[in-house]
C-alpha positions as a LaTeX table, in Angstrom:
\begin{tabular}{lrrr}
\hline
Residue & $x$ (\AA) & $y$ (\AA) & $z$ (\AA) \\
\hline
Met1 & $-22.66$ & $-3.65$ & $-4.15$ \\
Ala2 & $-18.91$ & $-4.66$ & $-4.01$ \\
Ile3 & $-17.03$ & $-3.07$ & $-6.68$ \\
Val4 & $-13.69$ & $-4.47$ & $-7.59$ \\
Ile5 & $-11.25$ & $-2.46$ & $-10.15$ \\
Arg6 & $-8.86$ & $-4.50$ & $-12.19$ \\
Leu7 & $-5.95$ & $-3.75$ & $-14.06$ \\
Asp8 & $-5.38$ & $-6.36$ & $-17.01$ \\
Asn9 & $-1.97$ & $-6.53$ & $-18.96$ \\
Val10 & $-1.81$ & $-2.85$ & $-18.91$ \\
Thr11 & 1.32 & $-1.37$ & $-20.87$ \\
Lys12 & 2.54 & 1.92 & $-21.44$ \\
Ser13 & 5.47 & 3.70 & $-22.91$ \\
Phe14 & 6.85 & 7.14 & $-23.07$ \\
Gly15 & 8.75 & 7.22 & $-26.40$ \\
Asp16 & 11.29 & 4.33 & $-26.39$ \\
His17 & 11.00 & 3.90 & $-22.35$ \\
Gln18 & 8.39 & 1.46 & $-21.61$ \\
Val19 & 7.39 & 2.33 & $-17.88$ \\
Leu20 & 4.39 & $-0.64$ & $-17.50$ \\
Thr21 & 4.77 & $-3.97$ & $-18.87$ \\
Asp22 & 1.68 & $-6.19$ & $-18.53$ \\
Met23 & 0.71 & $-4.88$ & $-15.40$ \\
Ser24 & $-2.19$ & $-6.66$ & $-13.55$ \\
Phe25 & $-3.75$ & $-6.52$ & $-9.92$ \\
Ala26 & $-7.18$ & $-5.71$ & $-8.48$ \\
Ile27 & $-8.28$ & $-3.41$ & $-5.85$ \\
Lys28 & $-10.75$ & $-4.86$ & $-3.91$ \\
Pro29 & $-13.63$ & $-3.05$ & $-1.91$ \\
Gly30 & $-13.45$ & $-3.16$ & 2.27 \\
Ile31 & $-9.75$ & $-3.40$ & 2.24 \\
Met32 & $-6.72$ & $-1.07$ & 2.17 \\
Thr33 & $-4.25$ & $-2.23$ & $-0.59$ \\
Gly34 & $-0.49$ & $-0.76$ & $-0.54$ \\
Phe35 & 1.31 & 0.06 & $-3.76$ \\
Val36 & 4.90 & $-0.67$ & $-3.12$ \\
Gly37 & 7.73 & $-0.07$ & $-5.63$ \\
Gly38 & 11.12 & 1.87 & $-5.61$ \\
Asn39 & 11.35 & 5.19 & $-7.36$ \\
Gly40 & 10.66 & 5.09 & $-11.09$ \\
Ala41 & 8.79 & 1.71 & $-10.63$ \\
Gly42 & 5.80 & 2.89 & $-12.26$ \\
Lys43 & 3.46 & 3.54 & $-9.55$ \\
Thr44 & 2.41 & 6.97 & $-10.53$ \\
Thr45 & 1.94 & 5.92 & $-14.07$ \\
Ala46 & $-0.23$ & 3.12 & $-12.81$ \\
Met47 & $-2.37$ & 5.34 & $-10.75$ \\
Arg48 & $-2.81$ & 7.71 & $-13.27$ \\
Ile49 & $-4.31$ & 5.54 & $-15.89$ \\
Ile50 & $-6.66$ & 4.15 & $-13.61$ \\
Ile51 & $-8.01$ & 7.75 & $-13.28$ \\
Gly52 & $-7.79$ & 8.60 & $-16.66$ \\
Val53 & $-5.14$ & 11.39 & $-16.68$ \\
Leu54 & $-2.92$ & 8.93 & $-18.90$ \\
Asn55 & $-4.30$ & 6.17 & $-21.39$ \\
Gln56 & $-2.30$ & 2.83 & $-21.45$ \\
Asp57 & $-1.17$ & 1.57 & $-24.74$ \\
Ser58 & $-2.73$ & $-1.71$ & $-24.45$ \\
Gly59 & $-4.62$ & $-3.68$ & $-21.69$ \\
Thr60 & $-7.61$ & $-3.26$ & $-20.00$ \\
Ile61 & $-9.23$ & $-1.36$ & $-16.76$ \\
Thr62 & $-12.42$ & $-2.63$ & $-15.56$ \\
Val63 & $-14.87$ & $-2.12$ & $-12.89$ \\
Asp64 & $-16.59$ & $-5.46$ & $-11.68$ \\
Asp65 & $-15.97$ & $-6.88$ & $-15.18$ \\
Glu66 & $-17.26$ & $-4.02$ & $-17.23$ \\
Pro67 & $-14.76$ & $-1.27$ & $-19.05$ \\
Ile68 & $-14.07$ & 1.75 & $-16.76$ \\
Thr69 & $-16.25$ & 4.48 & $-17.71$ \\
Ala70 & $-15.45$ & 8.46 & $-17.48$ \\
Gly71 & $-18.48$ & 8.64 & $-14.97$ \\
Tyr72 & $-16.97$ & 6.22 & $-12.89$ \\
Arg73 & $-13.71$ & 7.65 & $-13.06$ \\
Ala74 & $-15.24$ & 11.15 & $-12.18$ \\
His75 & $-16.18$ & 9.90 & $-8.83$ \\
Ile76 & $-12.84$ & 8.72 & $-7.77$ \\
Gly77 & $-10.95$ & 10.40 & $-5.07$ \\
Tyr78 & $-7.35$ & 10.87 & $-6.01$ \\
Met79 & $-4.75$ & 12.45 & $-4.38$ \\
Pro80 & $-1.62$ & 13.34 & $-6.58$ \\
Glu81 & 1.94 & 13.08 & $-4.99$ \\
Glu82 & 2.59 & 16.86 & $-5.90$ \\
Arg83 & $-0.03$ & 18.84 & $-3.70$ \\
Gly84 & $-2.54$ & 20.43 & $-6.08$ \\
Leu85 & $-4.70$ & 22.97 & $-4.34$ \\
Tyr86 & $-5.10$ & 26.62 & $-4.55$ \\
Pro87 & $-2.15$ & 28.24 & $-2.07$ \\
Lys88 & $-4.29$ & 31.50 & $-1.55$ \\
Met89 & $-7.58$ & 29.63 & $-1.06$ \\
Lys90 & $-8.98$ & 29.21 & 2.34 \\
Val91 & $-9.08$ & 25.62 & 2.91 \\
Leu92 & $-12.81$ & 24.82 & 3.63 \\
Asp93 & $-13.83$ & 27.02 & 0.38 \\
Gln94 & $-11.64$ & 24.69 & $-1.68$ \\
Leu95 & $-13.26$ & 21.90 & $-0.38$ \\
Val96 & $-16.65$ & 23.29 & $-0.67$ \\
Tyr97 & $-15.70$ & 24.14 & $-4.34$ \\
Leu98 & $-14.28$ & 20.83 & $-5.33$ \\
Ala99 & $-17.26$ & 19.24 & $-3.89$ \\
Gln100 & $-19.41$ & 21.22 & $-5.74$ \\
Leu101 & $-17.58$ & 20.25 & $-8.90$ \\
His102 & $-18.70$ & 16.79 & $-8.40$ \\
Gly103 & $-22.48$ & 17.71 & $-8.38$ \\
Lys104 & $-22.57$ & 18.15 & $-4.38$ \\
Ser105 & $-25.17$ & 21.10 & $-3.01$ \\
Ala106 & $-22.90$ & 24.03 & $-1.16$ \\
Ala107 & $-24.79$ & 22.79 & 2.18 \\
His108 & $-23.64$ & 19.48 & 1.76 \\
Ala109 & $-20.33$ & 20.19 & 0.85 \\
Lys110 & $-19.69$ & 22.45 & 3.68 \\
Arg111 & $-21.18$ & 19.89 & 5.96 \\
Arg112 & $-19.12$ & 17.16 & 4.75 \\
Gly113 & $-16.19$ & 19.32 & 4.26 \\
Met114 & $-16.05$ & 20.34 & 8.04 \\
Glu115 & $-16.76$ & 16.78 & 8.95 \\
Leu116 & $-13.62$ & 15.79 & 7.02 \\
Leu117 & $-11.39$ & 18.75 & 8.67 \\
Glu118 & $-12.49$ & 17.73 & 12.02 \\
Arg119 & $-11.94$ & 14.22 & 11.79 \\
Leu120 & $-8.13$ & 15.52 & 10.41 \\
Asn121 & $-7.77$ & 17.45 & 13.48 \\
Leu122 & $-7.78$ & 20.33 & 10.95 \\
Asp123 & $-11.11$ & 22.22 & 11.67 \\
Ala124 & $-9.39$ & 24.98 & 13.42 \\
Arg125 & $-7.70$ & 25.92 & 10.24 \\
Ala126 & $-10.91$ & 25.69 & 8.38 \\
Asn127 & $-10.80$ & 29.37 & 7.33 \\
Asp128 & $-6.95$ & 29.83 & 6.85 \\
Lys129 & $-5.51$ & 30.06 & 3.35 \\
Leu130 & $-3.59$ & 26.97 & 2.42 \\
Glu131 & $-0.40$ & 28.58 & 1.96 \\
Glu132 & $-0.41$ & 29.08 & 5.86 \\
Leu133 & $-0.31$ & 25.85 & 6.82 \\
Ser134 & 2.52 & 23.59 & 7.67 \\
Leu135 & 3.45 & 21.01 & 4.88 \\
Gly136 & 1.92 & 18.36 & 7.08 \\
Asn137 & $-1.60$ & 20.29 & 7.32 \\
Gln138 & $-1.45$ & 20.90 & 3.86 \\
Gln139 & $-0.98$ & 17.17 & 3.15 \\
Arg140 & $-3.89$ & 16.68 & 5.57 \\
Ala141 & $-6.16$ & 19.10 & 3.72 \\
Gln142 & $-5.19$ & 17.35 & 0.35 \\
Ile143 & $-6.68$ & 14.49 & 1.97 \\
Ala144 & $-9.76$ & 15.78 & 2.75 \\
Ala145 & $-9.85$ & 17.18 & $-0.60$ \\
Ala146 & $-9.83$ & 13.58 & $-2.21$ \\
Met147 & $-12.63$ & 12.45 & $-0.09$ \\
Val148 & $-14.87$ & 15.40 & 0.23 \\
His149 & $-17.08$ & 14.42 & $-2.58$ \\
Asp150 & $-17.95$ & 10.89 & $-1.29$ \\
Pro151 & $-15.91$ & 9.19 & $-3.58$ \\
Val152 & $-16.62$ & 5.59 & $-5.01$ \\
Ala153 & $-12.83$ & 4.73 & $-4.57$ \\
Leu154 & $-9.91$ & 6.15 & $-3.30$ \\
Ile155 & $-6.58$ & 6.23 & $-5.26$ \\
Leu156 & $-4.04$ & 7.91 & $-3.05$ \\
Asp157 & $-0.17$ & 8.79 & $-4.18$ \\
Glu158 & 1.97 & 8.94 & $-0.88$ \\
Pro159 & $-0.63$ & 10.23 & 1.23 \\
Phe160 & 1.48 & 10.06 & 4.75 \\
Ser161 & 4.04 & 11.73 & 3.45 \\
Gly162 & 5.27 & 14.43 & 5.90 \\
Leu163 & 2.77 & 13.56 & 8.41 \\
Asp164 & 3.61 & 13.10 & 12.26 \\
Pro165 & 2.73 & 9.49 & 13.94 \\
Leu166 & $-0.70$ & 11.29 & 15.45 \\
Ala167 & $-1.65$ & 12.84 & 11.89 \\
Val168 & $-1.07$ & 9.41 & 10.44 \\
Glu169 & $-3.34$ & 7.79 & 13.13 \\
Thr170 & $-6.21$ & 10.04 & 12.45 \\
Thr171 & $-5.77$ & 9.77 & 8.55 \\
Val172 & $-5.81$ & 5.93 & 8.84 \\
Glu173 & $-8.79$ & 5.76 & 10.81 \\
Val174 & $-10.57$ & 8.08 & 8.03 \\
Leu175 & $-9.49$ & 5.79 & 5.19 \\
Arg176 & $-10.60$ & 2.57 & 6.92 \\
Asp177 & $-13.86$ & 4.36 & 7.46 \\
Ala178 & $-14.09$ & 4.89 & 3.69 \\
Ala179 & $-12.99$ & 1.22 & 2.73 \\
Ser180 & $-15.39$ & $-0.19$ & 5.37 \\
Ala181 & $-18.20$ & 1.41 & 3.59 \\
Gly182 & $-17.14$ & $-0.31$ & 0.45 \\
Ala183 & $-14.69$ & 2.06 & $-1.71$ \\
Pro184 & $-11.85$ & 0.02 & $-2.85$ \\
Val185 & $-8.56$ & 1.87 & $-1.46$ \\
Leu186 & $-5.10$ & 1.91 & $-3.14$ \\
Phe187 & $-2.04$ & 4.03 & $-1.71$ \\
Ser188 & 1.32 & 4.12 & $-2.61$ \\
Ser189 & 4.10 & 4.72 & 0.27 \\
His190 & 7.57 & 4.43 & 0.39 \\
Gln191 & 7.30 & 3.96 & 4.33 \\
Leu192 & 7.46 & $-0.03$ & 4.38 \\
Asp193 & 6.84 & $-0.27$ & 8.03 \\
Leu194 & 3.59 & 1.77 & 7.63 \\
Val195 & 2.33 & $-0.33$ & 4.57 \\
Glu196 & 2.85 & $-3.65$ & 6.51 \\
Arg197 & 0.85 & $-2.38$ & 9.58 \\
Leu198 & $-2.08$ & $-0.55$ & 7.55 \\
Cys199 & $-2.58$ & $-2.85$ & 4.51 \\
Asp200 & $-4.75$ & $-5.67$ & 3.90 \\
Glu201 & $-3.19$ & $-6.69$ & 0.83 \\
Leu202 & $-0.14$ & $-5.38$ & $-1.25$ \\
Val203 & 1.02 & $-5.16$ & $-4.65$ \\
Ile204 & 4.96 & $-4.87$ & $-5.17$ \\
Ile205 & 6.17 & $-3.68$ & $-8.37$ \\
Ala206 & 9.23 & $-3.26$ & $-9.92$ \\
Asp207 & 10.48 & $-1.91$ & $-13.35$ \\
Gly208 & 6.88 & $-1.34$ & $-14.42$ \\
Gln209 & 5.87 & $-5.09$ & $-13.64$ \\
Val210 & 3.68 & $-6.81$ & $-10.83$ \\
Arg211 & 6.21 & $-8.60$ & $-9.17$ \\
Ala212 & 3.91 & $-10.16$ & $-5.99$ \\
Ala213 & 0.20 & $-9.38$ & $-4.96$ \\
Gly214 & $-1.84$ & $-10.31$ & $-2.21$ \\
Thr215 & $-1.77$ & $-10.69$ & 1.51 \\
Arg216 & 1.58 & $-10.31$ & 3.19 \\
Asp217 & 1.48 & $-14.01$ & 4.05 \\
Glu218 & 0.28 & $-15.11$ & 0.39 \\
Ile219 & 3.20 & $-13.24$ & $-1.02$ \\
Leu220 & 5.79 & $-14.64$ & 1.59 \\
His221 & 4.43 & $-17.86$ & 0.78 \\
Ala222 & 4.97 & $-17.54$ & $-2.92$ \\
Thr223 & 8.03 & $-15.68$ & $-3.17$ \\
Ala224 & 10.59 & $-17.16$ & $-0.73$ \\
Gln225 & 11.45 & $-20.41$ & 1.36 \\
Pro226 & 10.51 & $-19.98$ & 4.83 \\
Glu227 & 13.02 & $-19.17$ & 6.99 \\
Trp228 & 13.50 & $-21.00$ & 10.73 \\
Glu229 & 15.40 & $-20.04$ & 13.81 \\
Leu230 & 17.16 & $-22.61$ & 16.12 \\
Arg231 & 18.31 & $-22.02$ & 19.41 \\
Thr232 & 20.01 & $-24.66$ & 21.16 \\
Thr233 & 22.46 & $-25.25$ & 24.53 \\
Ala234 & 24.40 & $-27.58$ & 22.05 \\
Asp235 & 27.10 & $-27.05$ & 19.16 \\
Thr236 & 25.55 & $-26.33$ & 16.15 \\
Ala237 & 28.48 & $-26.78$ & 13.56 \\
Trp238 & 26.71 & $-30.07$ & 12.65 \\
Ile239 & 24.30 & $-28.34$ & 10.64 \\
Asn240 & 26.54 & $-27.21$ & 8.06 \\
Asp241 & 26.41 & $-30.90$ & 6.86 \\
Thr242 & 22.65 & $-31.16$ & 6.78 \\
Gly243 & 22.43 & $-29.50$ & 3.08 \\
Val244 & 20.02 & $-26.68$ & 4.17 \\
Pro245 & 20.69 & $-23.05$ & 3.37 \\
Ile246 & 22.25 & $-21.24$ & 5.97 \\
Val247 & 21.06 & $-17.62$ & 6.46 \\
His248 & 22.71 & $-17.07$ & 9.79 \\
His249 & 24.73 & $-19.17$ & 12.13 \\
Glu250 & 26.62 & $-18.16$ & 15.20 \\
Pro251 & 27.14 & $-20.54$ & 18.44 \\
Gly252 & 23.87 & $-21.65$ & 19.63 \\
Thr253 & 21.72 & $-19.98$ & 17.08 \\
Val254 & 21.10 & $-20.85$ & 13.54 \\
Arg255 & 18.66 & $-19.54$ & 10.86 \\
Phe256 & 18.01 & $-21.59$ & 7.81 \\
Leu257 & 15.65 & $-21.99$ & 4.94 \\
Ala258 & 13.26 & $-24.94$ & 4.45 \\
Asp259 & 10.23 & $-25.42$ & 2.32 \\
Asp260 & 8.50 & $-28.12$ & 3.92 \\
Ala261 & 7.96 & $-28.87$ & 7.91 \\
Thr262 & 9.63 & $-32.40$ & 7.31 \\
Thr263 & 13.09 & $-30.83$ & 6.91 \\
Ala264 & 12.75 & $-28.23$ & 9.62 \\
Asn265 & 11.52 & $-31.04$ & 11.64 \\
Arg266 & 14.63 & $-33.22$ & 10.73 \\
Ile267 & 16.70 & $-30.53$ & 11.90 \\
Leu268 & 14.67 & $-29.96$ & 15.12 \\
Asn269 & 15.43 & $-33.74$ & 15.57 \\
Glu270 & 18.79 & $-33.78$ & 15.23 \\
Ala271 & 19.35 & $-30.92$ & 17.54 \\
Ser272 & 17.11 & $-32.21$ & 20.12 \\
Gln273 & 19.42 & $-35.40$ & 20.65 \\
Arg274 & 22.76 & $-33.02$ & 20.89 \\
Gly275 & 21.03 & $-30.60$ & 23.51 \\
Thr276 & 18.42 & $-28.35$ & 25.14 \\
Ile277 & 16.23 & $-26.80$ & 22.48 \\
Glu278 & 15.60 & $-23.02$ & 23.72 \\
His279 & 13.88 & $-21.84$ & 20.63 \\
Phe280 & 12.51 & $-23.32$ & 17.22 \\
Gly281 & 9.85 & $-22.02$ & 14.72 \\
Lys282 & 9.64 & $-20.04$ & 11.76 \\
Val283 & 10.82 & $-16.45$ & 11.71 \\
Ser284 & 8.53 & $-13.91$ & 10.60 \\
Gln285 & 9.92 & $-11.73$ & 7.87 \\
Ser286 & 9.05 & $-7.82$ & 7.53 \\
Leu287 & 7.87 & $-6.18$ & 4.79 \\
His288 & 11.15 & $-4.71$ & 3.98 \\
Glu289 & 12.74 & $-8.17$ & 3.93 \\
Ile290 & 9.90 & $-9.40$ & 1.49 \\
Phe291 & 10.27 & $-6.60$ & $-0.61$ \\
Lys292 & 13.98 & $-7.20$ & $-1.32$ \\
Glu293 & 13.48 & $-10.96$ & $-1.99$ \\
Thr294 & 10.56 & $-10.18$ & $-4.31$ \\
Ile295 & 12.35 & $-7.45$ & $-6.55$ \\
Arg296 & 15.71 & $-9.01$ & $-6.64$ \\
\hline
\end{tabular}
């Protein structure tokens, strides 16, 4: 059954400082949702409220339109930004211990723990103490710890921090499998290029408020005028008299904003009468550009 976790108008303050304001978004099953915002935007606070470490001042959190329960929260896989495993305990022993805390048998816990360590290329270090691992390997062990009890959902705070490109790829495969099996997956990251490549949907926040949510194309359509690029062999000075907002202009190349194809085609028709068109089309904005536009 598809499980949707939803926040509706969640507000949270610490003393006089309001951290979250009417925050609303959904984490859907079968997809990976990226949680994007600057330092202090409220990402970690929102995650901690979802898992029940913090209580919201107002607003609701539901699972398939029913209030979230302590029982459901107990089966969420959570990875904090600050590593929370025992440094002097062996990696596999920790995974077995944590899975047993969630009601798994020792045999199941050991089998599942080794399966995750193998997939994360960490099986050779299963019997090493955590403190003996590099920071990147400790990060992978923390990811395994969040998943060893077969969680109903995953909430991950900066899971790719400190991972090399190969480790990122193996980790993504494991997370995608969890999403494909039906678990809602929410993760935060400051690596916007990585989020853009991995995520099916995005939630962009600033100052404790959701500024945009949805797929990349939905957010782009909702938050900014489409940007178009024209490259031609002719002079382009005339475009300054058309009234369209100019983003970039140099001889033979113009980038401009236009809400509708009618305006864009008007510019194209004018340009085609003046010279040969080398290129004309919408500019695909990066997540970094969308992010800046959204939080402005």
